[in-house]
VODO-436693 format. One record per residue (C-alpha): residue in three letters; x, y negated, z. Coordinates in steps of 0.05 Angstrom, whole numbers, plus 32768, in hexadecimal, padded with zeros to 4 digits. Layout:
% VODO-436693
AlaXYZ/...
% end
This chain:
% VODO-436693
Met7F9280E87C75/Ser7F4A80D37C6B/Asp7F1780CB7CA2/Met7F0E810B7CCA/Gly7EC481097CC1/Met7ED181097C77/Gln7EFD81477C80/Gly7EC7816B7CA7/Phe7EE9815E7CEB/Ala7EAC81697D16/Pro7E9481A27D41/Ala7E6A81D97D22/Gly7E2381C37D15/Gln7E36817A7D18/Ala7E43816D7CCF/Gly7E1281347CCB/Tyr7E2481187D0F/Glu7E5680E57CF8/Lys7E2780C77CC6/Ala7DF180C07CFA/Gln7E1A80A97D36/Ala7E5E808E7D22/Pro7E6C804D7CFF/Ala7E76804D7CB3/Pro7EB580747CA1/Phe7EF3804A7C98/Thr7F0880487C4F/Ala7F53804C7C4B/Pro7F7880247C15/Ala7FA480467BE2/Ser7FE1803E7C10/Pro7FC4804A7C55/Ala7FDD801A7C8A/Val7FF180367CCD/Ser7FC180057CF1/Asp7F8680297CD2/Asn7F8D805B7D0B/Ala7F63802E7D37/His7F2680397D0A/Arg7F2C80837D00/Pro7F1880B87D34/Ile7F4B80E77D53/Gly7F1A811B7D6C/Phe7ED481297D87/Val7EB281367DCA/Arg7EAF81807DD9/Glu7E9181827E1F/Ile7E7181507E4E/Ala7E7181527E9A/Gly7E63811F7ED0/Ser7EAB81097EDA/Ser7EDA81337EB1/Ser7EC981477E69/Ala7EED81687E2F/Ile7EFE814F7DEA/Ala7F1C81717DAD/Leu7F56814C7D8C/His7F7381547D46/Leu7FBE81617D4A/Gly7FCA81427D05/Arg7FA781017D19/Leu7FD080FE7D5A/Glu801081037D31/Glu7FF880CB7D03/Cys7FE8809F7D3E/Ser802B80AB7D5E/Asn804C80807D28/Asp801C80457D33/Pro803D80037D47/Asp80087FF97D7C/Pro8024801E7DB9/Ser7FDE802D7DD3/Ile7FCA804F7D92/Ala800E80737D8E/Leu800080957DD1/Ser7FB780A17DC2/Gly7F9E80E67DD5/Lys7FDB80F67DFE/Val7FDA81027E49/Gly7FD180C17E6F/Ser7FB8809A7E33/Gln7F74807B7E27/Ile7F40808C7DF2/Lys7EFC80707DE3/Ile7EB9808F7DCF/Arg7E7E806A7DB0/Val7E3A80707DD2/Gly7E0680447DAF/Asn7E217FFD7DAF/Ser7E52800B7DE7/Trp7E97802B7DED/Leu7EAA805A7E24/Leu7EF380597E3A/Ala7F1280997E54/Ser7F5680B07E6B/Val7F7680F07E51/Arg7F87811E7E8C/Thr7F9F815F7E6B/Gln7FAD817D7E27/Arg7FAF81C57E0F/Gln7FB281E87DCD/Asp7F72820A7DB6/Thr7F6F822A7D71/Thr7F2382347D78/Val7F1581EA7D6D/Asp7F2081C17D2F/Gly7F5F81997D3B/Gly7F7F81CA7D6A/Val7F8381A17DAB/Val7F52819D7DE6/Ala7F5A81677E1B/Gln7F3881587E5D/Ile7F24810F7E66/Asp7F0C80E47EA0/Phe7EDC80AB7E91/Leu7EF480677EA9/Gly7EBB80387E95/Glu7E9680187E5C/Gly7E927FD77E35/Glu7E667FB77E00/Glu7E7D7FAC7DB8/Glu7E7A7F697D95/Arg7E577F747D53/Leu7E827F437D2A/Thr7EC77F517D45/Gly7EBF7F987D61/Arg7EE27F827DA1/Ile7ECF7FA17DE4/Tyr7EB47F717E18/Gly7E917F747E5C/Phe7EB87FB17E71/Arg7EA07FD17EB3/Arg7EAC800F7EDB/Gly7E7C80497ED7/Val7E55806A7E9F/Thr7E0D80577E8D/Arg7E0480877E53/Tyr7E3080C47E46/Pro7E4180D97DFF/Val7E28811A7DE3/Pro7E5481537DCA/Gly7E6B81427D84/Ala7E7480F77D90/Leu7EB480DE7D6F/Val7EF180CA7D96/Tyr7F1B808E7D82/Pro7F5F80737D9A/Ala7F5C80397DCB/Thr7F847FFF7DAE/Ser7FAD7FCA7DD2/Asn7F777F987DC1/Asp7F447FC57DE2/Leu7F6F7FCC7E20/Arg7F7B7F817E21/Gln7F307F767E28/Ile7F287FAE7E5A/Tyr7F607F987E88/Ala7F507F4D7E81/Ser7F407F297EC2/Asp7EF77F1F7ED2/Gly7F067EDB7EF1/Arg7F167EF17F37/Thr7F577EDA7F57/Asn7F8E7F0A7F45/Ile7FD97F147F46/Ser80007F2C7F09/Val80327F637F1B/Gly80467F827ED8/Thr802F7F9D7E95/Val7FFC7FD37E87/Phe801980137E6A/Pro802180217E30/Thr80197FD97E17/Arg80517FA67E16/Asp802B7F667E26/Ile7FEA7F757E4B/Arg7FF27F5A7E91/Ala7FDE7F857ECC/Gly7FB77F5C7EFF/Ile7FA17F707F45/Tyr7F657F4D7F64/Val7F7F7F2E7FA5/Asp7F3E7F2D7FCD/Ala7F2E7F757FBC/Leu7F777F8B7FC8/Leu7F7C7F6B800D/Gly7F337F6E8022/Lys7F327FBA8020/His7F7B7FCA8031/Phe7FAF7FE88002/Ala7FE5801D8002/Leu8026801D7FDA/Leu804180647FD4/Gly8081807D7FB2/Ser80BE80A97FBD/Thr8101808C7FD0/Gly8124806C7F95/Thr80E6805D7F6B/Gly80E880127F77/Lys80B480127FAF/Ser80D47FDC7FD9/Thr80DF7FAF7F9D/Ala80967FBA7F88/Ala807F7FA67FCE/Ala80AB7F687FCC/Leu808F7F567F87/Met80477F5B7F9E/Leu80537F337FDD/His80797EFD7FB6/Arg803E7EF87F86/Ile800D7EF27FC0/Cys80387EBD7FE2/Glu803C7E957FA1/Met7FF17E997F9A/Ala7FE37E887FE4/Pro801B7E5D8002/Ser7FEF7E52803F/Gly7FE37E9D804B/His7FF27EC68088/Ile801A7F05807D/Val803E7F2F80B1/Met806E7F658098/Ile808D7F9A80C4/Asp80D27FA980A7/Pro80F27FE780C8/His81337FE6809F/Gly81437F9C8098/Glu81397F9E804D/Tyr81097F648040/Gly812D7F2B8063/Ser81587F1D8025/Ala811B7F1F7FF8/Phe80F47EEA801F/Arg812C7EBF8038/Met81107E828014/Thr80C57E8E801C/Gly80BD7EB1805F/Gln80CC7EAE80A9/Leu81007EE380BB/Leu80FC7EFF8101/Asp81277F348123/Val81417F448168/Ser816A7F048168/Asn812F7ED58161/Leu80EE7EFE816A/Gln80E77EED81B4/Met80A87F1881BE/Pro80917F118207/Tyr808A7F54822B/Trp804B7F3E824E/Leu80257F3E820B/Met80247F8A8210/Asn7FE37FA98227/Phe7FE17FE0825C/Glu7FE88019822A/Glu80277FF9820C/His80437FEC8251/Cys803C8037825F/Glu80618049821F/Val809C801E8235/Phe809F80288280/Ile8086806F828A/Thr80B180AB8276/Thr808C80E48297/Thr80588113827A/Gly801C813B8293/Pro7FFF812E82D9/Glu803C810482ED/Arg802E80D482B3/Gln7FE780C982CB/Leu800180BA8311/Asp8035808982F7/Ser8000806882CB/Asp7FD2805C8307/Ile800B803D832F/Leu8021801182F5/Ala7FD97FF982E7/Lys7FCF7FE3832F/Cys80137FBF8334/Leu800E7FA082EE/Leu7FC97F8282FD/Ala7FE47F65833E/Ala80207F47831A/Arg7FF47F2782E4/Ser7FC57F0C831A/Lys7FFE7EE38339/Asn7FFF7EB482FC/Arg7FD87E738300/Leu7FB57E8582BE/Ala7F957EC082E1/Glu7F797E918316/Gln7F5B7E6382E0/Ile7F3D7E9D82B8/Gly7F217EC082F4/Lys7F1A7F0B82EB/Ile7F517F2A82C0/Thr7F627F7282AC/Val7FA27F9882A7/Asp7FA07F8B825B/Ser7F987F3F8260/Pro7FD37F1C823E/Ile7FE57EF4827C/Pro80307EE68289/Tyr80507F0782C5/Leu80977F0E82E0/Leu80BA7F5182DD/Ser80D77F408321/Asp80907F38833D/Leu807E7F7C8320/Leu80BB7F9B8341/Ile80AB7F7A8385/Ile80637F938382/Leu807C7FD98371/Gln80AC7FD683AC/Asn80757FBF83DB/Glu80457FF583C4/Met807B802983CD/Gly808480138415/Arg803A801A8427/Leu802B80528456/Asp7FE6805F8439/Lys7FFD806B83F1/Gly7FE180AB83D3/Thr802480C883BD/Asn806E80C983CE/Ser809F809383B9/Ile80BB80B8837B/Pro8089809B8347/Tyr809680548360/Met80E1805F835C/Arg80DA807A8315/Leu80B5803D82FE/Lys80E2800C8323/Thr8121802C8306/Lys8106802B82BF/Ile80F17FE282C3/Glu81347FCD82DF/Glu81587FF682A9/Ile81327FD48271/Arg81397F8E828F/Ser81857F958293/Asp818E7FB6824E/Pro81A77F81821B/Arg81847FA681E2/Tyr81407F948201/Gln814E7F4A820B/Phe81247F3681CE/Met80E87F4C81F5/Phe80F97F538240/Ser81237F148249/Gly81167EEA8287/Met810D7EAF8258/Leu80CC7ECC823C/Val80A17EC38279/Gly80817E818264/Asp803D7E7E8243/Thr80547E7E81FB/Met801C7EA881DE/Ala80007E7281B0/Glu80457E608196/Phe80587EA9818B/Ile80187EB78164/Ser80207E79813A/Lys80687E8D8129/Ile80577ED68118/Phe80167EC980F2/Arg80327E8B80CD/Met7FFC7E5B80E8/Pro80097E2A80C8/Ala80317E4B8091/Asn80597E0C807E/Gly80677E2A8039/Lys80817E6B8057/Pro80437E98805A/Ile80677ED9806D/Ser808C7EEE80AC/Ile80BD7F2880A4/Ile80C67F4B80E6/Asp81057F7480E3/Val81007FAB8118/Ser813F7FCF8103/Gly81647FB3813F/Val812E7FC68171/Pro81418002819D/Ser81208040817F/Glu80FE805181C2/Ile80D1801481BD/Thr80CD80088172/Ser80878026816D/Thr80707FFC81A9/Val808A7FBC818A/Val80657FCB8149/Ala80277FDD8172/Val80297F998197/Leu80317F728156/Ser7FF97F9A8133/Arg7FCB7F93816F/Leu7FD77F488173/Val7FC17F42812A/Phe7F817F688138/Asp7F717F49817B/Tyr7F7D7F038160/Ala7F4C7F108128/Ile7F177F288159/Trp7F1E7EED8189/Ala7F227EBA814F/Arg7EDD7ECB8135/Asp7EC27E87814C/Glu7EF87E648123/Glu7EFF7E5D80D8/Thr7F157EA280C0/Arg7F5F7EA580AF/Pro7F6C7EEB8093/Val7FAE7F0C80A5/Leu7FD17F41807B/Leu7FFA7F7480A3/Val802B7F9C8078/Cys804D7FDA8096/Glu80897FF78073/Glu809780418083/Ala804F80458099/His8052809180A5/Arg807F808380E1/Tyr8047805C8103/Val8007807E80EC/Pro801B80C780E5/Asn7FEB810080D7/Glu7FD2812C810F/Lys800B815D8108/Asn804081288113/Ser801980FB8142/Asp803780EB8186/Gly7FFA80C781A0/Ser801C8082819F/Ser7FF3804281A3/Val800D8029815F/Gly7FE98061813A/Arg7FA88051815D/Ile7FAA80068150/Leu7FBD800E8107/Ser7F86804180FE/Arg7F558011811D/Ile7F6C7FD980EF/Ala7F63800780B3/Lys7F1B801780C8/Glu7F047FD480E4/Gly7F367F9F80CF/Arg7F127F858092/Lys7ED67F7180BD/Tyr7F027F3E80E0/Gly7F2F7F2880A6/Val7F6A7F5680B4/Ser7F887F788078/Leu7FB77FB4807C/Gly7FED7FC58049/Leu800F80098051/Ile8051801A802F/Thr806C80608034/Gln809580958010/Arg807180CF8033/Pro802680C6802A/Ser8019810D8040/Asp803480FA8085/Leu800380C1808B/Ala7FC380C880B3/Glu7F9080DD807F/Gly7F5A80B0809B/Val7F8680738094/Leu7F98807F804A/Ser7F4F808C803A/Gln7F3E80468054/Cys7F6D80268021/Gly7F42800B7FE8/Thr7F7D80037FB8/Ile7FB380377FAF/Ile7FF380267F8A/Ala801780687F7D/Met805E806A7F62/Arg808380AA7F51/Leu807C80E07F87/Asn80AA811C7F84/Asn808B81467FBA/Asp805181747FA7/Arg802F81697FEA/Asp8032811E7FE3/Gln801681227F9C/Ala7FDB814D7FB3/Phe7FCD811E7FED/Val7FCC80E07FC0/Lys7FA181057F8D/Ala7F6D81137FC2/Ala7F6C80CA7FD6/Met7F6580AF7F8F/Pro7F20809F7F72/Glu7F0480D27F42/Gly7F1180A97F03/Ala7F5B80A47F13/Arg7F6980EE7F17/Gly7F8580F07ED1/Phe7FB680B87EE3/Val7FCB80DC7F22/Asp7FE481177EF9/Thr801880E97EDA/Ile803580D47F1E/Pro807081067F1C/Ala808380EB7ED7/Leu808280A07EE8/Arg80C2807A7EDC/Asn80E2804C7F10/Arg80B9800C7F1A/Glu807B802D7EFD/Cys803C803C7F23/Ile7FF380507F20/Ile7FC3801C7F3D/Ser7F7C80317F4D/Gly7F44801B7F7A/Glu7F237FDA7F8C/Gly7F5D7FAD7F78/Val7F587FBD7F2D/Ser7F1F7FC27EFB/Ile7F3280097EE8/Pro7F6E80357EF8/Met7FAC80207ED3/Arg7FF480347EC9/Val80217FF87ED4/Ser806A7FE77EC9/Phe807E7FB57EFF/Asp80A07F747EEC/Glu80EA7F6C7EF7/Leu80F57F457F37/Glu812B7F107F3C/Ala81697F257F62/Leu815E7EF17F99/Lys81187F0C7FA7/Arg812A7F567FAB/Pro812F7F7C7FED/Ala81727F978003/Ser815F7FDF7FF4/Asn818F7FF27FBD/Asp81B280347FC6/Pro81FE802E7FCE/Ser822980457F93/Phe8255807C7FAF/Ser8281807F7F71/Glu828E80347F73/Leu8297802B7FBE/Trp82C280687FC6/Ser82F1804F7F8F/Arg830680137FBA/Ser832F80117FF9/Gly834A7FDD802A/Gly83307FBC8069/Glu83127FFB8087/Asp83367FF380CA/Gln831D7FAD80D6/Ala82D67FC180C0/Val82D57FFA80F3/Glu82ED7FCB812A/Arg82B77F98811B/Thr82827FCE8117/Val82957FEC815A/Gln82927FA7817A/Arg824B7F9B815F/Trp82387FE28173/Arg824E7FD981BB/Ala822D7F9481C0/Gln81ED7FB181A3/Ser81EA7F758174/Arg81D87F9C8135/
% end
């Protein structure tokens, strides 16, 4: 097939357009080579709008391109692919969002496109360079549309010199590396979204491994609710769970104390809160640190003894001038004694945790110094469900408060990664008013001012607080099966990525759409294969294989019951 301009493939009234605007027609040899597709147009611009525009594509040319050995050309014009349009000495790159048949146009196909950016053309080589987001000059209707080649995409996706981590290959190419700019990724928060079974946990482990390799002296705290990531970071991270976390209870602020010690609601809760605030402040004031500091508040992280708190409660209950009966005091006293004697709470409420170990605890959690292990994996799967949210709230608040009070020191940014984030920062419909949602929302809004980065990982983005997701500068979206989740992510994506979002339901496992501050332009990426030793323990069990074996069930049940009763999960 000869050049479409030579066949009259142009809109009505534009017969002379190609001669005036397009480069000289490519002259095909006697036996046309498939690679000539790069030099020959596949359609023309039909309609121009600010963000989304329409082009007409020639079905015959698309079929010719589909046999091209260059995978970028082979997919050219199809949904999710990239095309380019010449404007003066520049090329505009656009993504194809939709296609539909239209017999009223020459070629028979009309497609909606989203402009991604523009780059200059080298006169001698024809290569694209200096690619940037945005559009300076829009094309006019009738401008010719060409396929974007792998060489074009290689220039477009090439790093601009900023520090980046390589996480996979750009679709549909086989060798163009997908890089994410670390400072932009972490400086403006990020979210990793994907349905169960799409490879989300492995993708998170891959990104964190790449960051740890790039920054062995970094400071990363990961909240792991299912105990998946310990196996992935056994060699490069500090693994903490209920057996070795040793988080002092006195690090909780007053709001977190109320979540643990107060069980009532309504007016009774306010009464219990007032009593606890008075007694807690008195217990903290008994420490020598309080005498050295002078005036303290009920939120001050000053060690105190639970036994002192119980004695103060008992004394207050015996006062004749108290403003209520003894029932609120008894409620609080009973709850505190119950928690203190429960073996499941020993990681936090042990009598061994009354010393002033705040500096050591922060150094251990935040990896300061990292000593070659820049990430701490905090496995909260063994924490009693009643206080899991409070434990996460304390850890998150410590990250934020440390950053605020360390402003006079050399800034040491901390990355806080939350798996199953929708459990901790739910939307208004699912919100229970817990402190963890408030502190994570505050980190999302203000954290970057103080060097705190937030990474959210979730399979249900529609259950996330909308304001938190909107604060994430980079969104990494894997396949989402739920229509509500897809719509939620589409609303959070930047305008130029809308065409990519439409492909989210069709993504394969270990594929994603990356858009936002961490990348030059939105891209579809196939994640690298991660070594077995670095993968999280998140594989689904094989029913057919495991149910085909038998033997040892009785002993396994006995061992499980023993661990169950001992609460040593």
